[in-house]
PAZA-44858 format. One record per residue: residue number from 1; x, y, z of N, C-alpha, C, O in turn; residue in one letter. Coordinates in Angstrom, 2 decimals. Atoms other than C-alpha are relative to their C-alpha. Layout:
N
NUM / X / Y / Z / X / Y / Z / X / Y / Z / X / Y / Z / A
...
# end
This chain:
134
1 / 1.43 / -0.16 / 0.11 / 22.86 / 21.15 / -6.14 / -0.58 / 0.46 / 1.33 / -1.48 / 1.31 / 1.35 / M
2 / 0.53 / -0.37 / -1.30 / 22.24 / 21.43 / -2.40 / 0.34 / 1.45 / 0.33 / -0.44 / 2.13 / 1.00 / A
3 / -0.37 / -1.38 / -0.27 / 24.11 / 24.75 / -2.26 / -0.91 / 0.96 / -0.77 / -1.11 / 2.10 / -0.34 / A
4 / 0.91 / -0.84 / 0.77 / 21.75 / 26.10 / -4.91 / -1.32 / 0.20 / 0.74 / -1.90 / 1.29 / 0.71 / F
5 / 1.28 / -0.07 / -0.70 / 18.67 / 25.32 / -2.80 / 0.15 / 0.69 / 1.35 / -0.68 / 1.51 / 1.72 / I
6 / -0.19 / -0.53 / -1.35 / 20.07 / 26.21 / 0.62 / 0.63 / 1.40 / -0.10 / 1.64 / 1.56 / -0.77 / R
7 / -0.60 / -1.34 / 0.05 / 20.72 / 29.95 / 1.13 / 1.31 / 0.01 / 0.79 / 1.49 / -0.76 / 1.73 / P
8 / -1.28 / -0.08 / -0.68 / 24.18 / 30.90 / 2.21 / -0.18 / 0.59 / 1.39 / -1.16 / 1.27 / 1.68 / S
9 / 0.10 / -0.49 / -1.38 / 24.87 / 31.72 / 5.82 / 0.10 / 1.52 / 0.05 / -0.48 / 2.14 / 0.95 / S
10 / -0.09 / -1.46 / 0.03 / 25.76 / 35.32 / 4.91 / -1.33 / 0.65 / -0.29 / -1.67 / 1.68 / 0.29 / G
11 / 1.33 / -0.55 / 0.31 / 22.33 / 35.92 / 3.40 / -0.93 / -0.16 / 1.18 / -1.75 / 0.72 / 1.46 / A
12 / 0.85 / 0.21 / -1.17 / 20.66 / 34.44 / 6.46 / 0.37 / 0.97 / 1.11 / -0.51 / 1.49 / 1.80 / M
13 / -0.42 / -0.94 / -1.05 / 22.73 / 36.59 / 8.80 / -0.48 / 1.41 / -0.32 / -0.85 / 2.16 / 0.58 / M
14 / 0.50 / -1.31 / 0.39 / 21.75 / 39.68 / 6.80 / -1.48 / 0.13 / 0.30 / -1.94 / 1.20 / 0.71 / G
15 / 1.43 / -0.02 / -0.30 / 18.08 / 38.75 / 7.21 / -0.22 / 0.13 / 1.50 / -1.11 / 0.86 / 1.93 / T
16 / 0.14 / -0.05 / -1.45 / 18.51 / 38.24 / 10.94 / 0.39 / 1.38 / 0.53 / -0.25 / 1.88 / 1.45 / I
17 / -0.45 / -1.30 / -0.49 / 20.37 / 41.52 / 11.40 / -1.02 / 1.10 / -0.32 / -1.05 / 2.11 / 0.38 / M
18 / 0.95 / -1.03 / 0.36 / 17.57 / 43.47 / 9.67 / -1.23 / 0.01 / 0.89 / -1.99 / 0.98 / 0.88 / R
19 / 1.17 / 0.07 / -0.87 / 14.94 / 42.36 / 12.21 / 0.23 / 0.94 / 1.18 / 1.27 / 0.84 / 1.84 / V
20 / -0.22 / -0.93 / -1.12 / 14.45 / 45.14 / 14.79 / -0.09 / -0.74 / 1.33 / -0.92 / -1.62 / 1.51 / P
21 / -0.05 / 0.64 / -1.32 / 15.26 / 44.12 / 18.35 / -1.04 / 0.63 / 0.91 / -1.24 / 1.84 / 0.90 / A
22 / 0.98 / -0.49 / -0.95 / 12.58 / 44.41 / 21.01 / 0.71 / 0.60 / 1.21 / 0.30 / 1.65 / 1.72 / V
23 / -0.78 / -0.48 / -1.14 / 15.12 / 44.82 / 23.80 / 1.26 / 0.68 / -0.50 / 1.71 / 0.45 / -1.62 / Y
24 / -1.28 / -0.58 / 0.36 / 18.20 / 46.91 / 23.77 / 1.08 / -1.06 / 0.18 / 0.83 / -2.11 / 0.76 / S
25 / -1.08 / 0.99 / -0.02 / 21.52 / 45.12 / 23.48 / 0.41 / -0.35 / 1.42 / 0.85 / -1.48 / 1.67 / A
26 / -0.44 / 0.28 / -1.36 / 22.24 / 45.42 / 27.21 / -1.07 / -0.70 / 0.83 / -0.73 / -1.48 / 1.72 / K
27 / 1.04 / 0.58 / -0.85 / 18.86 / 44.39 / 28.62 / -0.44 / -1.39 / -0.47 / -1.02 / -2.13 / 0.32 / S
28 / 0.46 / 1.30 / 0.52 / 18.21 / 41.33 / 26.38 / 0.64 / -1.18 / 0.73 / -0.08 / -2.10 / 1.11 / A
29 / -0.55 / 1.16 / -0.72 / 20.71 / 38.96 / 28.03 / -0.49 / -0.10 / 1.43 / -0.69 / -1.20 / 1.94 / P
30 / 0.50 / 0.01 / -1.37 / 19.52 / 39.99 / 31.50 / -1.43 / -0.54 / 0.05 / -1.76 / -1.33 / 0.93 / L
31 / 1.39 / 0.47 / 0.03 / 15.86 / 39.41 / 30.58 / -0.05 / -1.50 / -0.29 / -0.83 / -2.22 / 0.33 / A
32 / -0.02 / 1.43 / 0.32 / 16.64 / 36.01 / 29.03 / 0.50 / -0.82 / 1.18 / 0.02 / -1.92 / 1.42 / L
33 / -0.51 / 0.71 / -1.18 / 18.62 / 35.00 / 32.12 / -1.06 / -0.11 / 1.07 / -1.20 / -1.17 / 1.69 / T
34 / 1.06 / 0.04 / -1.01 / 15.74 / 35.92 / 34.43 / -1.11 / -0.97 / -0.39 / -1.65 / -1.68 / 0.46 / L
35 / 1.04 / 0.92 / 0.46 / 13.24 / 34.00 / 32.30 / 0.47 / -1.44 / 0.16 / -0.30 / -2.30 / 0.61 / V
36 / -0.53 / 1.36 / -0.14 / 15.48 / 30.92 / 32.25 / 0.04 / -0.43 / 1.46 / -0.29 / -1.58 / 1.78 / R
37 / -0.03 / 0.34 / -1.42 / 15.95 / 31.05 / 36.02 / -1.40 / -0.27 / 0.53 / -1.58 / -1.18 / 1.33 / Q
38 / 1.38 / 0.22 / -0.45 / 12.19 / 31.34 / 36.56 / -0.52 / -1.34 / -0.50 / -1.23 / -2.03 / 0.24 / A
39 / 0.46 / 1.28 / 0.53 / 11.54 / 28.35 / 34.30 / 0.64 / -1.16 / 0.75 / -0.04 / -2.14 / 1.07 / Q
40 / -0.69 / 1.07 / -0.72 / 14.15 / 26.21 / 36.05 / -0.53 / -0.09 / 1.42 / -0.73 / -1.20 / 1.93 / V
41 / 0.51 / 0.00 / -1.36 / 12.90 / 27.25 / 39.49 / -1.41 / -0.59 / 0.05 / -1.73 / -1.35 / 0.96 / T
42 / 1.37 / 0.51 / 0.04 / 9.30 / 26.51 / 38.56 / 0.01 / -1.51 / -0.24 / -0.82 / -2.23 / 0.32 / Q
43 / -0.06 / 1.43 / 0.30 / 10.27 / 23.09 / 37.20 / 0.50 / -0.80 / 1.19 / 0.03 / -1.92 / 1.42 / F
44 / -0.61 / 0.73 / -1.11 / 12.31 / 22.11 / 40.28 / -0.60 / 0.37 / 1.36 / 0.01 / 0.08 / 2.38 / H
45 / 0.53 / -0.47 / -1.28 / 10.02 / 23.56 / 42.96 / -0.59 / -1.12 / 0.85 / -0.63 / -0.98 / 2.07 / S
46 / 0.60 / 1.08 / -0.80 / 8.39 / 20.27 / 44.01 / 1.08 / -0.96 / 0.49 / 2.13 / -1.11 / -0.14 / S
47 / -0.94 / 0.97 / -0.56 / 10.12 / 17.71 / 46.18 / -0.09 / -1.31 / -0.77 / -1.12 / -1.63 / -1.36 / A
48 / -0.02 / 1.29 / 0.69 / 11.13 / 14.35 / 44.73 / -0.75 / -1.01 / 0.86 / -0.42 / -1.23 / 2.02 / K
49 / 0.79 / 1.00 / -0.70 / 8.57 / 11.71 / 45.69 / -0.11 / -1.24 / -0.85 / -0.25 / -1.17 / -2.07 / R
50 / 0.20 / 1.27 / 0.69 / 8.33 / 8.06 / 44.80 / -1.50 / -0.26 / -0.10 / -2.16 / -0.37 / 0.92 / E
51 / 1.42 / 0.25 / 0.17 / 4.88 / 7.46 / 43.33 / -0.30 / -1.46 / 0.34 / -1.19 / -1.75 / 1.14 / I
52 / 0.14 / 1.42 / -0.29 / 5.17 / 3.68 / 43.36 / 1.37 / -0.54 / 0.42 / 2.37 / -0.28 / -0.24 / L
53 / -1.26 / 0.60 / -0.40 / 7.82 / 1.81 / 45.24 / 0.33 / -1.13 / -0.96 / -0.59 / -1.82 / -1.42 / T
54 / -0.35 / 1.07 / 0.94 / 9.76 / -0.61 / 43.03 / -0.27 / -1.37 / 0.62 / -0.07 / -1.58 / 1.81 / P
55 / 0.25 / 1.36 / -0.45 / 8.78 / -4.25 / 43.26 / 1.32 / -0.73 / 0.22 / 2.34 / -0.32 / -0.33 / L
56 / -1.24 / 0.73 / -0.18 / 11.34 / -6.77 / 44.45 / 0.45 / -0.62 / -1.32 / -0.33 / -1.26 / -2.02 / P
57 / -0.56 / 0.49 / 1.25 / 13.60 / -7.70 / 41.57 / 0.55 / -1.40 / 0.22 / 1.73 / -1.58 / 0.54 / Q
58 / -0.37 / 1.39 / -0.26 / 13.65 / -11.49 / 41.88 / -0.31 / -0.82 / -1.24 / -1.39 / -0.71 / -1.81 / V
59 / 0.22 / 0.92 / 1.12 / 14.06 / -14.05 / 39.12 / -0.15 / -1.39 / 0.59 / 0.73 / -1.88 / 1.30 / V
60 / 0.23 / 1.35 / -0.49 / 12.55 / -17.44 / 39.89 / 0.64 / -0.99 / -0.96 / 0.34 / -0.98 / -2.15 / K
61 / -0.69 / 0.97 / 0.85 / 14.76 / -20.23 / 38.59 / 1.20 / 0.63 / -0.67 / 1.74 / 1.65 / -0.22 / G
62 / -1.14 / -0.51 / 0.76 / 17.52 / -19.71 / 36.07 / -0.46 / 0.38 / -1.40 / -1.62 / 0.19 / -1.76 / T
63 / 0.35 / -0.40 / 1.36 / 17.63 / -18.39 / 32.54 / -0.27 / -1.20 / -0.90 / -0.98 / -1.07 / -1.90 / M
64 / 0.15 / 1.18 / 0.84 / 17.75 / -21.93 / 31.13 / -1.26 / -0.80 / 0.32 / -1.56 / -1.76 / -0.39 / N
65 / 1.23 / 0.71 / -0.33 / 14.52 / -23.07 / 32.81 / -1.10 / 0.38 / -0.99 / -1.17 / 1.53 / -1.44 / D
66 / 1.11 / -0.26 / 0.91 / 11.48 / -23.39 / 30.57 / -1.08 / 0.80 / 0.71 / -1.21 / 0.74 / 1.94 / A
67 / 1.11 / -0.75 / -0.57 / 8.52 / -21.10 / 31.09 / -1.08 / -0.97 / 0.44 / -1.34 / -1.95 / -0.25 / A
68 / 1.04 / 0.92 / -0.47 / 5.77 / -22.73 / 33.13 / -1.23 / 0.07 / -0.90 / -1.67 / 1.15 / -1.29 / P
69 / 1.21 / 0.08 / 0.81 / 2.78 / -23.90 / 31.10 / -1.20 / 0.05 / 0.94 / -1.28 / -0.76 / 1.86 / V
70 / 1.15 / -0.09 / -0.91 / -0.49 / -22.82 / 32.75 / -0.92 / -1.21 / -0.17 / -1.00 / -1.80 / -1.25 / P
71 / 0.93 / 1.12 / 0.03 / -3.01 / -25.51 / 33.63 / -1.24 / 0.38 / -0.81 / -1.65 / 1.54 / -0.84 / H
72 / 1.20 / -0.27 / 0.80 / -6.03 / -25.86 / 31.35 / -1.19 / 0.20 / 0.92 / -1.40 / -0.54 / 1.88 / T
73 / 1.18 / -0.31 / -0.79 / -9.17 / -24.34 / 32.74 / -1.06 / 0.58 / -0.93 / -0.78 / 1.52 / -1.67 / S
74 / 1.03 / -0.54 / 0.90 / -12.48 / -23.76 / 30.94 / -0.41 / 1.43 / 0.34 / -0.90 / 2.15 / -0.53 / P
75 / 0.37 / -1.37 / -0.36 / -13.07 / -20.54 / 32.89 / 0.99 / 1.03 / -0.53 / 0.64 / 2.21 / -0.64 / S
76 / -1.00 / -0.92 / 0.53 / -9.86 / -19.00 / 31.49 / 0.11 / -0.06 / -1.51 / 0.96 / 0.62 / -2.08 / H
77 / 0.01 / 0.02 / 1.46 / -10.57 / -19.88 / 27.85 / 1.05 / -0.86 / -0.64 / 1.30 / -0.73 / -1.83 / G
78 / -1.05 / 0.82 / 0.60 / -7.83 / -22.45 / 27.35 / -0.57 / -1.00 / -1.00 / 0.07 / -1.30 / -2.00 / S
79 / 0.62 / 0.92 / 0.95 / -10.23 / -24.89 / 25.66 / -0.38 / 0.74 / -1.28 / -0.31 / 0.17 / -2.37 / Y
80 / 0.35 / -0.82 / 1.17 / -11.35 / -22.10 / 23.34 / 1.21 / 0.17 / -0.91 / 1.10 / 0.03 / -2.12 / H
81 / -1.20 / -0.21 / 0.81 / -7.78 / -21.41 / 22.22 / 0.47 / -1.30 / -0.62 / 0.99 / -1.29 / -1.74 / W
82 / -0.37 / 1.29 / 0.57 / -7.10 / -25.12 / 21.72 / -0.88 / -0.31 / -1.20 / -0.39 / -0.78 / -2.23 / T
83 / 0.92 / 0.22 / 1.11 / -10.20 / -25.39 / 19.51 / 0.35 / 0.90 / -1.18 / 0.31 / 0.45 / -2.33 / F
84 / -0.36 / -0.92 / 1.08 / -9.15 / -22.33 / 17.51 / 1.30 / -0.42 / -0.68 / 1.42 / -0.31 / -1.90 / E
85 / -1.25 / 0.49 / 0.60 / -5.65 / -23.72 / 16.98 / -0.25 / -1.24 / -0.86 / 0.35 / -1.38 / -1.92 / R
86 / 0.32 / 1.18 / 0.80 / -7.11 / -27.02 / 15.77 / -0.68 / 0.39 / -1.32 / -0.39 / -0.20 / -2.36 / L
87 / 0.64 / -0.45 / 1.24 / -9.31 / -25.20 / 13.25 / 1.03 / 0.62 / -0.94 / 1.03 / 0.33 / -2.14 / I
88 / -1.02 / -0.63 / 0.83 / -6.37 / -23.10 / 12.01 / 0.95 / -1.03 / -0.59 / 1.34 / -0.92 / -1.75 / A
89 / -0.90 / 1.04 / 0.52 / -4.14 / -26.17 / 11.69 / -0.73 / -0.90 / -0.99 / -0.11 / -1.42 / -1.92 / A
90 / 0.77 / 0.83 / 0.93 / -6.94 / -28.09 / 9.94 / -0.25 / 0.68 / -1.33 / -0.50 / -0.01 / -2.33 / G
91 / 0.21 / -0.71 / 1.26 / -7.34 / -25.38 / 7.29 / 1.17 / -0.18 / -0.95 / 1.00 / -0.09 / -2.17 / L
92 / -1.18 / 0.15 / 0.87 / -3.81 / -25.95 / 5.99 / -0.13 / -1.20 / -0.92 / 0.01 / -1.03 / -2.13 / V
93 / 0.15 / 1.11 / 0.94 / -4.36 / -29.48 / 4.62 / -1.25 / 0.12 / -0.87 / -1.27 / -0.39 / -1.99 / P
94 / 1.21 / -0.16 / 0.81 / -7.86 / -28.55 / 3.44 / 0.21 / 0.94 / -1.18 / -0.47 / 0.79 / -2.20 / L
95 / -0.28 / -0.88 / 1.14 / -6.45 / -25.79 / 1.23 / 0.94 / -0.66 / -1.00 / 0.90 / -0.31 / -2.18 / T
96 / -0.94 / 0.68 / 0.90 / -3.75 / -28.07 / -0.23 / -0.66 / -1.20 / -0.68 / -0.29 / -1.55 / -1.80 / I
97 / 0.61 / 1.24 / 0.50 / -5.98 / -31.15 / -0.77 / -0.64 / 0.13 / -1.38 / -0.49 / -0.80 / -2.16 / A
98 / 0.57 / -0.06 / 1.35 / -7.89 / -29.88 / -3.87 / 1.05 / 0.00 / -1.10 / 0.79 / -0.48 / -2.21 / P
99 / -1.05 / 0.01 / 1.01 / -4.61 / -29.35 / -5.70 / 0.60 / -1.39 / -0.18 / 1.08 / -1.73 / -1.27 / F
100 / -0.58 / 1.35 / 0.05 / -3.45 / -32.88 / -4.89 / -1.01 / -1.00 / -0.55 / -0.68 / -1.79 / -1.44 / V
101 / 0.97 / 1.04 / 0.34 / -6.65 / -34.90 / -5.27 / -1.03 / 0.39 / -1.03 / -1.89 / -0.43 / -1.34 / G
102 / 1.02 / -0.44 / 0.94 / -8.67 / -32.91 / -7.78 / -0.96 / 0.95 / 0.68 / -1.22 / 0.85 / 1.88 / G
103 / 0.81 / -1.05 / -0.60 / -10.98 / -29.98 / -7.27 / -1.49 / -0.30 / -0.01 / -2.26 / 0.50 / 0.54 / S
104 / 1.43 / 0.30 / 0.07 / -14.35 / -31.68 / -7.94 / -0.41 / -0.95 / 1.11 / -0.83 / -2.07 / 0.85 / L
105 / 0.40 / 0.79 / -1.15 / -15.03 / -32.98 / -4.45 / -0.88 / 0.89 / 0.88 / -0.35 / 1.69 / 1.65 / N
106 / 0.88 / -0.92 / -0.73 / -18.11 / -31.30 / -2.93 / 0.08 / -0.15 / 1.52 / -0.15 / 0.83 / 2.23 / P
107 / -0.10 / 0.19 / -1.45 / -17.62 / -32.82 / 0.55 / 1.20 / 0.78 / 0.54 / 1.09 / 1.48 / 1.56 / V
108 / -1.20 / -0.71 / -0.46 / -14.09 / -31.45 / 0.87 / -0.19 / 1.51 / -0.13 / 0.26 / 2.27 / 0.73 / M
109 / 0.26 / -1.43 / 0.18 / -15.20 / -28.07 / -0.51 / -0.92 / 0.54 / 1.09 / -0.72 / 1.65 / 1.58 / D
110 / 0.92 / -0.46 / -1.05 / -18.05 / -27.84 / 1.99 / 0.68 / 0.03 / 1.37 / 0.41 / 0.93 / 2.17 / S
111 / -0.75 / -0.02 / -1.27 / -15.74 / -28.75 / 4.91 / 0.94 / 1.20 / 0.04 / 1.07 / 1.86 / 1.07 / I
112 / -0.88 / -1.16 / 0.07 / -13.26 / -26.10 / 3.75 / -0.79 / 1.30 / 0.19 / -0.34 / 2.19 / 0.91 / L
113 / 0.82 / -1.20 / -0.14 / -16.03 / -23.49 / 3.45 / -0.48 / 0.18 / 1.44 / -0.44 / 1.28 / 1.98 / A
114 / 0.46 / -0.08 / -1.39 / -17.42 / -24.32 / 6.90 / 1.16 / 0.35 / 0.94 / 0.98 / 1.14 / 1.87 / A
115 / -1.17 / -0.32 / -0.83 / -13.92 / -24.22 / 8.42 / 0.42 / 1.45 / -0.14 / 0.78 / 2.09 / 0.84 / G
116 / -0.35 / -1.41 / 0.20 / -13.18 / -20.83 / 6.85 / -1.00 / 0.93 / 0.67 / -0.62 / 1.94 / 1.25 / L
117 / 1.01 / -0.83 / -0.65 / -16.48 / -19.40 / 8.07 / 0.17 / -0.03 / 1.52 / 0.10 / 1.01 / 2.17 / V
118 / -0.18 / 0.13 / -1.45 / -15.90 / -20.74 / 11.60 / 1.27 / 0.72 / 0.46 / 1.26 / 1.41 / 1.48 / L
119 / -1.26 / -0.66 / -0.34 / -12.28 / -19.53 / 11.65 / -0.15 / 1.53 / -0.08 / 0.35 / 2.24 / 0.80 / H
120 / 0.22 / -1.44 / 0.13 / -13.32 / -16.06 / 10.42 / -0.89 / 0.53 / 1.11 / -0.65 / 1.61 / 1.65 / S
121 / 0.91 / -0.43 / -1.07 / -16.16 / -15.86 / 12.95 / 0.74 / 0.11 / 1.33 / 0.58 / 1.10 / 2.05 / H
122 / -0.75 / -0.04 / -1.26 / -13.87 / -16.70 / 15.87 / 1.01 / 1.14 / -0.02 / 1.20 / 1.83 / 0.99 / I
123 / -0.99 / -1.08 / 0.10 / -11.21 / -14.26 / 14.61 / -0.62 / 1.37 / 0.15 / -0.09 / 2.20 / 0.88 / G
124 / 0.67 / -1.29 / -0.13 / -13.63 / -11.35 / 14.21 / -0.57 / 0.20 / 1.40 / -0.56 / 1.31 / 1.92 / F
125 / 0.51 / -0.09 / -1.36 / -15.19 / -12.12 / 17.57 / 1.12 / 0.39 / 0.97 / 0.91 / 1.18 / 1.89 / Q
126 / -1.14 / -0.34 / -0.84 / -11.74 / -11.94 / 19.17 / 0.39 / 1.47 / -0.20 / 0.69 / 2.16 / 0.78 / Y
127 / -0.35 / -1.40 / 0.26 / -11.02 / -8.58 / 17.46 / -0.99 / 0.93 / 0.69 / -0.57 / 1.91 / 1.31 / V
128 / 0.98 / -0.87 / -0.64 / -14.29 / -7.07 / 18.69 / 0.06 / -0.08 / 1.51 / -0.14 / 0.92 / 2.19 / F
129 / 0.01 / 0.16 / -1.46 / -13.96 / -8.49 / 22.20 / 1.24 / 0.60 / 0.65 / 1.13 / 1.22 / 1.71 / A
130 / -1.22 / -0.43 / -0.69 / -10.33 / -7.63 / 22.93 / 0.52 / 1.35 / -0.48 / 0.90 / 2.18 / 0.34 / S
131 / -0.61 / -1.21 / 0.52 / -9.18 / -4.84 / 20.64 / -0.94 / 1.19 / 0.09 / -0.55 / 2.25 / 0.58 / T
132 / 0.94 / -1.12 / 0.01 / -12.27 / -2.69 / 20.25 / -0.73 / 0.16 / 1.33 / -1.21 / 1.25 / 1.63 / L
133 / 0.62 / 0.01 / -1.33 / -13.71 / -3.59 / 23.69 / -1.38 / 0.64 / -0.02 / -1.65 / 1.61 / 0.68 / E
134 / 1.38 / -0.50 / 0.07 / -17.34 / -3.03 / 22.78 / -0.87 / -0.64 / 1.04 / -2.06 / -0.35 / 1.13 / L
# end
């Protein structure tokens, strides 16, 4: 089936041979050689320079050491992330509780709705602040 779609190499060679040449047979290789040399010379004309020197390659500790946990600081948003994690973890039991205890509990439904709204608000605020950078 593939041979039916793909033209044979003989037919392609016949098509290529029918195209008139711009250069004569003797001048074409010389012209291509000069063009290639000019391109290579133009590419290699500048000297090699280090833009940035490499930083010292030092590993602190060993591979088996745990990563250091940064100290909590309100100016760096660590309390914000802790609060968001608590909301996300609190949504899990709130979504399972109506199936276990019955779905006609307006207090649990209102807490779930408020938690979802708060979680969505914080998530969208993070997307606009960090990803879109408005």
